[in-house]
C-alpha positions in Angstrom: 0.0 0.0 0.0 1.1 3.6 -0.6 2.8 5.6 2.1 1.3 8.8 0.6 -2.3 10.0 0.3 -4.3 13.2 -0.3 -7.4 13.9 1.7 -10.0 16.3 0.2 -11.8 18.5 2.8 -14.8 20.7 2.0 -15.3 23.5 4.5 -18.6 25.4 5.0 -17.7 28.2 7.3 -15.1 31.0 7.5 -13.4 29.5 10.6 -14.0 25.8 11.1 -12.3 22.8 12.7 -12.9 19.5 10.9 -11.9 16.2 12.6 -9.9 14.1 10.1 -8.7 11.5 12.6 -10.7 8.6 11.1 -9.4 9.3 7.6 -5.8 9.5 8.9 -6.2 6.3 10.9 -7.6 4.5 7.8 -4.6 5.7 5.8 -2.1 4.5 8.4 -3.8 1.1 8.7 -4.0 0.6 4.9 -0.3 1.5 4.6 0.6 -1.6 6.6 3.4 0.5 8.2 4.2 -1.0 11.6 6.2 2.0 12.9 7.4 5.3 11.7 6.6 9.0 11.5 3.4 10.3 10.0 3.3 13.8 8.6 -0.1 15.5 8.2 0.4 18.7 6.1 -1.9 21.2 4.4 -0.5 23.3 1.5 -2.8 26.2 2.0 -1.7 29.6 3.4 -5.0 30.3 5.1 -5.5 26.9 6.7 -3.8 24.7 9.3 -3.6 21.3 11.0 -3.7 20.9 14.7 -4.2 18.2 17.4 -6.5 18.9 20.2 -9.5 17.5 22.2 -12.4 15.9 20.4 -14.3 14.5 23.4 -16.2 17.8 23.9 -17.3 19.6 20.7 -17.2 22.9 22.5 -13.3 22.8 22.5 -12.8 23.4 18.8 -15.7 25.9 18.8 -14.0 27.8 21.7 -10.6 27.7 19.9 -12.3 29.1 16.8 -14.0 31.9 18.7 -10.8 32.8 20.5 -9.0 33.1 17.1 -11.9 35.1 15.6 -11.7 37.6 18.5 -7.9 37.8 18.8 -7.3 38.4 15.0 -10.3 40.3 13.7 -10.5 41.9 10.3 -8.8 45.3 10.6 -8.6 48.4 8.3 -4.9 48.5 8.7 -4.2 45.2 7.0 -2.7 45.8 3.6 -3.2 42.5 1.8 -5.5 43.2 -1.1 -7.6 40.0 -0.8 -8.8 41.1 2.6 -8.0 37.8 4.3 -4.9 38.8 6.4 -6.5 37.4 9.6 -6.6 33.9 7.9 -2.9 34.1 6.9 -2.1 35.1 10.5 -4.1 32.3 12.0 -2.6 29.8 9.7 0.9 30.9 10.8 -0.1 30.7 14.5 -1.7 27.2 14.2 0.8 25.8 11.7 0.5 23.9 8.5 1.5 20.4 9.8 1.7 17.9 12.6 4.0 15.0 13.0 2.8 11.8 14.8 4.5 8.6 15.9 3.1 5.5 14.2 3.5 2.4 16.4 2.0 -1.0 15.9 0.2 0.3 12.8 -1.6 3.1 14.6 -1.0 6.8 14.9 -0.2 7.5 18.6 -2.7 10.0 20.0 -3.8 10.7 23.6 -7.2 9.5 24.8 -8.9 12.8 24.1 -6.9 13.9 21.1 -8.0 14.3 17.5 -6.4 15.6 14.3 -8.2 18.7 13.0 -8.1 20.5 9.7 -8.4 24.2 10.5 -10.2 26.4 8.0 -9.6 30.2 8.4 -10.8 31.5 5.1 -13.8 29.4 4.1 -15.8 28.0 2.7 -13.4 26.3 0.4 -12.3 23.0 -1.1 -9.0 22.0 0.6 -6.4 19.3 0.6 -4.4 17.6 3.3 -1.3 15.5 2.4 -0.4 12.4 4.5 3.0 10.8 4.3 4.5 8.0 6.4 8.2 7.6 6.8 8.8 4.1 8.0 11.2 3.7 10.9 
């Protein structure tokens, strides 16, 4: 099985956190990689990938609201597309996460999930997955 895959993500809101953990797990299992490092990366400058709690759906909502209030649209931003806050939030959250793969599973904490973070939606997005066996 391939150690590379692209996940397509369709977002519906300007700021949104989409749990992609199940798709990532399916990819790792299908790869038949027993151990290694998994890179989860998005190539978009107004999006991000993060790991956080998924047990309470209020957590990603709270993070989104925090971001929305801390980096609001401002008249002093010079970027002509008007989406400077999305670029700033992408920089703060980061475009990738690296996870340990052990016994054919990505290692996550009991409450953790992998989220695609949209900061300039709605849009059609991509997430690249790559396993480096180890």
